[in-house]
Wavefront OBJ file of the C-alpha trace (Angstrom):
o trace
v -49.257 -102.763 78.604
v -46.684 -100.139 79.646
v -45.893 -100.368 83.360
v -42.888 -100.168 85.780
v -42.439 -102.839 88.491
v -40.654 -101.977 91.408
v -38.805 -105.354 92.774
v -38.587 -104.999 96.213
v -41.147 -104.389 98.719
v -39.682 -101.844 100.704
v -39.842 -98.657 99.143
v -38.584 -96.143 102.295
v -35.856 -95.495 99.968
v -37.897 -94.313 97.129
v -38.847 -90.588 97.035
v -39.619 -90.429 92.975
v -43.428 -89.827 91.444
v -43.358 -92.875 88.980
v -45.556 -92.744 86.112
v -45.804 -94.247 82.485
v -45.878 -92.026 79.225
v -47.071 -94.890 76.191
v -45.291 -93.065 73.705
v -42.390 -89.760 73.417
v -44.974 -88.133 71.399
v -46.588 -86.746 73.943
v -48.819 -83.143 73.521
v -48.833 -80.058 75.346
v -52.006 -81.501 77.080
v -50.072 -84.618 78.298
v -46.853 -82.598 79.860
v -49.699 -80.385 81.599
v -51.588 -83.659 83.392
v -48.465 -84.913 84.005
v -46.776 -81.769 85.791
v -50.241 -81.291 87.801
v -49.913 -85.210 89.229
v -46.288 -84.523 89.497
v -47.143 -81.118 91.747
v -49.806 -83.093 93.539
v -47.395 -85.961 94.369
v -44.925 -83.577 96.283
v -42.308 -85.517 95.387
v -38.672 -83.842 94.460
v -38.171 -86.637 91.529
v -40.067 -87.665 88.684
v -39.415 -91.336 87.265
v -40.588 -91.668 83.691
v -40.613 -94.282 81.710
v -41.708 -93.676 78.244
v -43.020 -96.520 75.556
v -44.056 -99.780 75.833
v -42.700 -102.863 77.634
v -42.065 -103.657 81.051
v -39.521 -101.776 83.770
v -38.189 -103.892 86.785
v -36.024 -101.743 89.318
v -35.514 -102.171 92.709
v -35.788 -99.281 95.223
v -31.546 -99.057 95.400
v -31.469 -98.474 91.694
v -34.089 -95.723 91.915
v -31.957 -94.101 95.070
v -29.019 -94.842 92.791
v -30.697 -92.418 90.176
v -31.781 -89.798 92.467
v -28.597 -89.792 94.397
v -26.627 -88.851 90.890
v -29.148 -86.201 90.295
v -28.513 -85.074 93.550
v -24.841 -85.165 93.596
v -24.182 -83.561 89.635
v -27.082 -80.783 89.886
v -28.167 -81.938 86.715
v -32.224 -81.730 85.697
v -32.457 -85.302 84.150
v -30.781 -88.352 84.128
v -31.014 -91.853 82.421
v -28.712 -94.949 82.431
v -27.573 -98.241 80.937
v -30.360 -101.165 81.036
v -30.300 -105.059 81.183
v -33.177 -106.262 78.523
v -34.444 -109.601 78.834
v -35.329 -111.046 75.463
v -35.985 -114.624 74.857
v -35.033 -116.081 77.812
v -31.725 -113.993 77.260
v -30.175 -111.345 79.236
v -28.502 -108.701 77.653
v -26.156 -105.733 78.506
v -27.568 -102.706 76.659
v -25.401 -99.585 77.084
v -26.330 -95.938 76.113
v -24.346 -92.970 74.698
v -23.275 -89.488 76.654
v -25.563 -86.428 76.089
v -23.393 -83.909 74.460
v -24.322 -80.081 73.201
v -24.932 -81.552 69.803
v -27.484 -84.484 70.586
v -30.407 -82.731 69.483
v -31.837 -85.274 67.144
v -35.182 -86.104 68.428
v -34.664 -89.934 68.575
v -31.549 -89.469 70.980
v -32.040 -92.725 72.529
v -31.968 -92.387 76.600
v -33.032 -96.022 76.796
v -36.774 -97.015 78.556
v -36.410 -94.788 81.918
v -35.480 -91.144 82.524
v -35.208 -89.486 85.996
v -36.213 -86.215 85.996
v -35.496 -83.264 89.059
v -39.058 -81.815 89.733
v -38.505 -78.976 90.695
v -37.015 -78.016 86.830
v -39.711 -79.954 85.831
v -42.385 -77.884 87.060
v -40.390 -75.259 86.119
v -40.069 -75.783 82.397
v -43.887 -77.269 82.647
v -44.850 -73.802 83.508
v -43.131 -72.143 80.678
v -44.991 -74.273 78.316
v -48.400 -72.284 79.120
v -46.735 -69.051 77.238
v -45.351 -71.285 74.056
v -47.222 -72.215 71.027
v -49.400 -75.484 72.050
v -48.057 -79.081 70.600
v -49.750 -82.407 69.803
v -46.491 -84.917 69.048
v -43.806 -82.694 69.955
v -44.284 -81.863 73.551
v -41.274 -84.161 75.217
v -38.975 -83.293 72.932
v -40.007 -79.450 73.985
v -39.124 -80.371 77.491
v -35.538 -82.544 77.387
v -34.193 -79.380 75.001
v -35.201 -76.779 77.337
v -34.191 -78.839 80.480
v -31.297 -79.222 78.789
v -30.387 -75.185 78.718
v -30.392 -75.741 82.240
v -27.831 -78.693 82.434
v -27.358 -81.345 80.480
v -29.252 -84.393 80.460
v -26.331 -86.670 82.294
v -26.160 -90.410 81.399
v -24.698 -92.667 84.249
v -22.824 -95.589 82.902
v -24.151 -98.385 85.364
v -26.880 -100.944 83.913
v -29.462 -99.547 86.437
v -33.020 -101.241 85.354
v -33.965 -104.433 83.477
v -36.499 -103.809 80.770
v -38.693 -106.770 79.355
v -39.828 -105.616 75.638
v -43.306 -106.415 73.908
v -44.500 -107.051 70.203
v -41.186 -105.279 68.862
v -42.359 -102.018 67.652
v -41.218 -100.932 63.515
v -39.162 -97.919 63.308
v -36.999 -96.411 60.741
v -34.072 -94.354 60.071
v -36.486 -92.613 57.485
v -39.361 -91.843 59.682
v -38.384 -88.044 59.195
v -38.674 -87.789 55.658
v -41.853 -90.230 55.469
v -44.838 -88.178 53.944
v -47.338 -89.347 56.526
v -44.914 -88.212 59.575
v -45.109 -84.864 58.136
v -46.987 -83.126 60.667
v -45.221 -84.190 62.975
v -41.762 -83.126 61.810
v -43.145 -79.548 61.508
v -43.807 -79.645 65.201
v -40.330 -81.212 65.599
v -38.528 -78.371 63.308
v -40.443 -75.187 65.232
v -39.781 -76.543 68.645
v -36.011 -77.015 67.618
v -36.133 -73.616 65.977
v -36.820 -72.039 69.229
v -34.414 -73.939 71.363
v -31.432 -72.809 68.844
v -33.025 -69.394 69.254
v -32.580 -69.373 72.730
v -29.136 -71.082 72.363
v -27.863 -68.465 70.475
v -27.400 -71.025 67.844
v -29.999 -69.859 65.355
v -28.747 -68.780 61.772
v -30.762 -65.929 60.015
v -31.423 -66.853 56.552
v -31.151 -63.041 55.080
v -27.218 -63.437 56.388
v -26.620 -66.165 54.092
v -23.509 -65.360 52.087
v -24.184 -65.256 47.938
v -21.805 -68.141 46.318
v -18.517 -66.406 45.365
v -17.149 -66.210 41.889
v -15.634 -69.228 40.002
v -11.794 -68.906 39.641
v -12.034 -71.643 37.334
v -8.332 -73.351 35.069
v -9.921 -76.984 34.937
v -9.469 -79.017 32.114
v -13.076 -80.457 33.172
v -16.227 -79.064 34.241
v -17.352 -81.623 37.075
v -15.808 -84.735 38.272
v -18.217 -87.814 39.754
v -16.354 -88.907 43.285
v -16.136 -92.574 43.953
v -14.717 -94.208 47.096
v -14.178 -97.663 46.991
v -13.305 -100.650 49.219
v -13.784 -104.078 47.863
v -16.986 -104.012 45.909
v -16.323 -106.028 43.262
v -20.280 -106.680 42.500
v -21.265 -103.092 42.166
v -18.759 -101.063 40.868
v -19.139 -101.717 37.056
v -22.144 -100.541 37.650
v -21.566 -97.403 39.361
v -18.979 -96.443 37.323
v -20.709 -97.358 34.093
v -23.498 -94.830 35.440
v -21.422 -91.946 35.517
v -19.763 -92.784 32.583
v -23.002 -92.501 30.442
v -23.987 -88.900 31.696
v -24.941 -86.888 29.107
v -23.665 -83.371 29.715
v -22.850 -80.048 27.484
v -19.508 -80.067 29.465
v -16.415 -82.153 29.466
v -16.593 -84.511 33.093
v -14.539 -87.176 34.386
v -14.956 -89.895 36.941
v -12.393 -90.402 39.773
v -12.409 -93.448 41.405
v -10.404 -93.715 44.878
v -9.563 -97.201 45.368
v -8.486 -97.875 48.857
v -6.614 -101.009 47.904
v -9.248 -103.600 47.410
v -8.492 -107.032 47.383
v -11.815 -108.528 46.040
v -11.101 -107.746 42.499
v -12.500 -104.491 42.528
v -9.220 -103.057 41.279
v -8.757 -105.131 38.204
v -12.550 -104.564 37.135
v -11.367 -100.717 37.221
v -8.146 -100.994 35.398
v -10.465 -102.935 32.804
v -12.587 -100.108 32.273
v -9.791 -96.970 32.569
v -8.207 -98.868 29.870
v -10.998 -98.490 27.474
v -12.210 -94.712 28.836
v -10.239 -92.096 29.412
v -12.285 -90.333 31.459
v -12.080 -92.854 34.363
v -9.129 -91.546 36.222
v -8.236 -94.226 38.897
v -6.409 -93.335 41.842
v -4.975 -96.033 44.260
v -3.621 -93.871 47.451
v -0.323 -94.373 48.472
v -1.353 -94.274 52.386
v -3.169 -97.748 53.924
v -5.674 -95.532 56.331
v -7.722 -93.660 54.350
v -11.546 -93.636 55.520
v -14.120 -92.485 53.271
v -13.521 -88.964 54.350
v -10.219 -89.258 53.342
v -10.472 -90.665 49.949
v -12.813 -88.035 48.973
v -9.728 -85.654 50.304
v -7.552 -87.400 47.880
v -9.924 -87.000 44.667
v -10.508 -83.365 45.748
v -6.637 -82.506 45.725
v -5.922 -84.681 42.194
v -4.596 -82.386 39.711
v -7.982 -83.693 37.017
v -10.195 -82.657 39.829
v -12.967 -80.474 37.886
v -14.516 -77.291 39.637
v -17.529 -79.160 40.789
v -17.867 -82.515 42.663
v -20.648 -84.858 42.878
v -20.863 -87.889 44.823
v -21.592 -91.462 44.131
v -21.262 -94.240 46.083
v -19.746 -97.418 44.578
v -22.746 -99.783 44.842
v -25.471 -97.457 43.642
v -25.959 -95.464 40.660
v -27.633 -92.455 38.794
v -31.144 -93.112 37.879
v -30.667 -91.316 34.224
v -28.124 -89.968 32.052
v -29.331 -86.146 33.102
v -28.053 -86.366 36.772
v -24.418 -84.659 36.118
v -26.127 -81.940 34.324
v -28.817 -80.915 36.422
v -26.947 -80.864 39.610
v -23.979 -78.649 38.067
v -26.721 -76.092 36.357
v -28.149 -75.987 40.006
v -25.179 -74.194 41.813
v -25.710 -71.240 39.315
v -29.659 -71.353 39.192
v -30.005 -71.470 42.978
v -26.510 -69.219 43.672
v -25.167 -71.945 45.876
v -22.051 -73.628 46.783
v -23.699 -76.835 46.858
v -26.459 -78.971 45.529
v -28.449 -81.964 47.130
v -30.794 -83.925 44.781
v -33.499 -86.688 45.773
v -32.971 -90.565 45.474
v -35.155 -93.544 45.560
v -34.509 -96.843 47.913
v -34.162 -99.700 46.023
v -32.950 -103.260 46.738
v -29.665 -104.538 44.876
v -32.012 -105.533 41.476
v -33.213 -102.244 41.677
v -36.814 -102.995 42.250
v -38.409 -99.779 45.012
v -38.235 -100.470 48.986
v -40.432 -98.507 51.002
v -40.662 -95.572 51.477
v -39.503 -95.263 48.103
v -38.142 -91.781 47.113
v -36.355 -90.351 49.809
v -36.843 -85.968 48.651
v -35.614 -84.242 51.660
v -38.849 -81.895 51.446
v -38.632 -80.768 54.836
v -35.620 -78.547 53.738
v -37.172 -74.989 53.317
v -34.609 -71.960 52.292
v -35.617 -69.988 55.342
v -34.721 -72.409 57.935
v -32.982 -75.978 56.180
v -29.870 -74.691 57.740
v -31.051 -74.245 61.220
v -33.290 -77.628 60.798
v -29.935 -79.407 59.593
v -28.734 -80.095 62.875
v -31.871 -81.790 63.803
v -31.562 -84.592 61.589
v -29.109 -87.297 60.729
v -28.786 -86.377 57.087
v -29.802 -84.286 53.838
v -30.049 -86.336 50.945
v -27.928 -87.341 47.849
v -26.386 -87.180 45.647
v -24.562 -84.409 47.311
v -22.219 -82.302 44.997
v -19.779 -79.575 46.084
v -17.410 -76.644 45.066
v -14.172 -78.031 44.500
v -12.509 -74.921 46.478
v -14.645 -74.838 48.848
v -13.775 -78.659 50.017
v -10.076 -77.202 49.574
v -10.514 -75.200 52.175
v -12.722 -77.494 54.404
v -11.603 -81.098 54.079
v -13.817 -83.616 55.048
v -13.426 -85.525 58.293
v -11.377 -89.040 57.751
v -13.954 -91.171 58.567
v -16.191 -93.770 57.266
v -19.870 -92.215 58.804
v -20.792 -88.792 58.733
v -18.086 -87.221 56.535
v -20.480 -85.476 54.281
v -23.101 -84.983 56.950
v -20.286 -82.629 58.121
v -19.273 -81.003 55.200
v -23.003 -80.011 54.581
v -23.496 -78.408 58.084
v -20.168 -76.408 57.611
v -21.068 -74.915 54.275
v -24.894 -74.277 55.524
v -23.575 -72.501 58.370
v -22.403 -69.885 55.614
v -24.144 -70.467 52.224
v -27.096 -71.637 50.490
v -27.252 -75.177 49.416
v -29.373 -75.562 46.507
v -32.427 -78.700 46.459
v -33.439 -80.757 43.494
v -36.591 -83.012 44.401
v -36.517 -85.125 41.653
v -35.387 -88.525 42.254
v -31.666 -88.812 40.296
v -30.123 -91.564 42.432
v -30.870 -95.211 42.897
v -29.556 -95.945 46.346
v -29.409 -99.734 46.720
v -30.158 -101.478 50.316
v -28.826 -105.004 50.730
v -26.582 -107.174 52.780
v -23.277 -105.408 51.601
v -24.396 -102.107 52.217
v -21.796 -100.577 55.343
v -25.000 -99.608 57.237
v -26.472 -102.977 56.936
v -27.268 -105.037 60.266
v -25.457 -102.508 62.699
v -24.731 -103.953 65.842
v -25.895 -101.601 69.205
v -22.462 -100.623 69.299
v -21.541 -99.680 66.130
v -24.468 -97.547 66.330
v -24.005 -95.894 69.206
v -20.566 -94.959 67.972
v -22.222 -93.792 64.919
v -24.469 -91.723 66.972
v -22.217 -90.516 69.205
v -19.750 -89.029 65.904
v -22.788 -87.474 64.250
v -23.827 -85.290 67.616
v -19.916 -84.267 68.239
v -20.178 -82.945 64.717
v -23.145 -81.116 65.677
v -21.132 -80.118 68.981
v -19.026 -78.537 67.055
v -21.014 -76.868 64.338
v -23.419 -75.105 67.492
v -20.599 -74.348 69.187
v -19.189 -72.700 66.108
v -22.551 -70.932 65.409
v -22.892 -69.531 69.272
l 1 2 3 4 5 6 7 8 9 10 11 12 13 14 15 16 17 18 19 20 21 22 23 24 25 26 27 28 29 30 31 32 33 34 35 36 37 38 39 40 41 42 43 44 45 46 47 48 49 50 51 52 53 54 55 56 57 58 59 60 61 62 63 64 65 66 67 68 69 70 71 72 73 74 75 76 77 78 79 80 81 82 83 84 85 86 87 88 89 90 91 92 93 94 95 96 97 98 99 100 101 102 103 104 105 106 107 108 109 110 111 112 113 114 115 116 117 118 119 120 121 122 123 124 125 126 127 128 129 130 131 132 133 134 135 136 137 138 139 140 141 142 143 144 145 146 147 148 149 150 151 152 153 154 155 156 157 158 159 160 161 162 163 164 165 166 167 168 169 170 171 172 173 174 175 176 177 178 179 180 181 182 183 184 185 186 187 188 189 190 191 192 193 194 195 196 197 198 199 200 201 202 203 204 205 206 207 208 209 210 211 212 213 214 215 216 217 218 219 220 221 222 223 224 225 226 227 228 229 230 231 232 233 234 235 236 237 238 239 240 241 242 243 244 245 246 247 248 249 250 251 252 253 254 255 256 257 258 259 260 261 262 263 264 265 266 267 268 269 270 271 272 273 274 275 276 277 278 279 280 281 282 283 284 285 286 287 288 289 290 291 292 293 294 295 296 297 298 299 300 301 302 303 304 305 306 307 308 309 310 311 312 313 314 315 316 317 318 319 320 321 322 323 324 325 326 327 328 329 330 331 332 333 334 335 336 337 338 339 340 341 342 343 344 345 346 347 348 349 350 351 352 353 354 355 356 357 358 359 360 361 362 363 364 365 366 367 368 369 370 371 372 373 374 375 376 377 378 379 380 381 382 383 384 385 386 387 388 389 390 391 392 393 394 395 396 397 398 399 400 401 402 403 404 405 406 407 408 409 410 411 412 413 414 415 416 417 418 419 420 421 422 423 424 425 426 427 428 429 430 431 432 433 434 435 436 437 438 439 440 441 442 443 444 445 446 447 448 449 450 451 452 453 454 455
């Protein structure tokens, strides 16, 4: 059961209309009903809980939310919270909202307060918009953000008691069963970009530039690695096994591994000259910096195709198909499709991630809403030398793809070309809330930079 409990009897300080929404998947009718009830209440603030579980909040904490809205002039505010689970009380922090916080799963916690006049103004605007079955809450908060960005209060202003844990997945947005929801989200987000002045017309995309090539090899597979002795041989063998009509090499940037990875690479390099084993002089490189080291190498080919150190290509034709797509689709980058597997390459749900939400006419816009574009990723070397990847170990490839699709077409291959292993050694396995927050804040910052550039 979903409810809010005001933890004191005296509500004289509370001047908000308090209500619950069972799910963030709200329809236009849901927003209309809520607006009608809010208007009838004549309360200046809406205190809205979204989702299951119980909220406990004192009237003083509600008053604090009201005062922050009044003091900042914001349309909406949210705060950090305390979570009570299995008799353990934990402090749960949220992240600041910024211009690039446009993904539909942005974490506001479990409670937001909205200025009633702004909510009713936007709700009235809904009457002229295409009706939504799922995306109206997302639409509401995007339109509210055009007035003022939601304001994050770095204080723990309520307690949350969860019910049975609801299952969510980072791959929900590419699950075919969620396709109708995602279509609505994309439509709502595209309208928001138009209002913001950051929408890109696909007809204005630049054609791919001519390739001025003097490379000894046509393509390079790039593998950054640190301490992956269990998987690096599989990855390199997969890359070296590619069958192509052109010469290629495999550049592994070994970021000072200490677990035997270096020795494995030396062994392979001694038997196959196509493996270029680079150990950087620098000791401060992240994954993006390792990529830049490979791109700047004189051994680097005209086209660069990504392979993570714990993954493998699903066939011997992956590299050929990726390189062919550059000319066939007149593009400056290519993204394929991949299959989720466990360490032993047994398929995991939802199986193949093909990102069919990408469309030629709107993919470059919708890319700002989602958290990734897929794998394997292929780039033109000359473009990456002009626009180096950020020296980070999260979001570096996403930043590169957003920068490219601002101006150029990205080619897509919807067949699975890549097996993506999920195991305990993954860099994104069992992340803490703090780490998830840091990752999400950084990707929101990447989107902020990109939206500013597009405006």
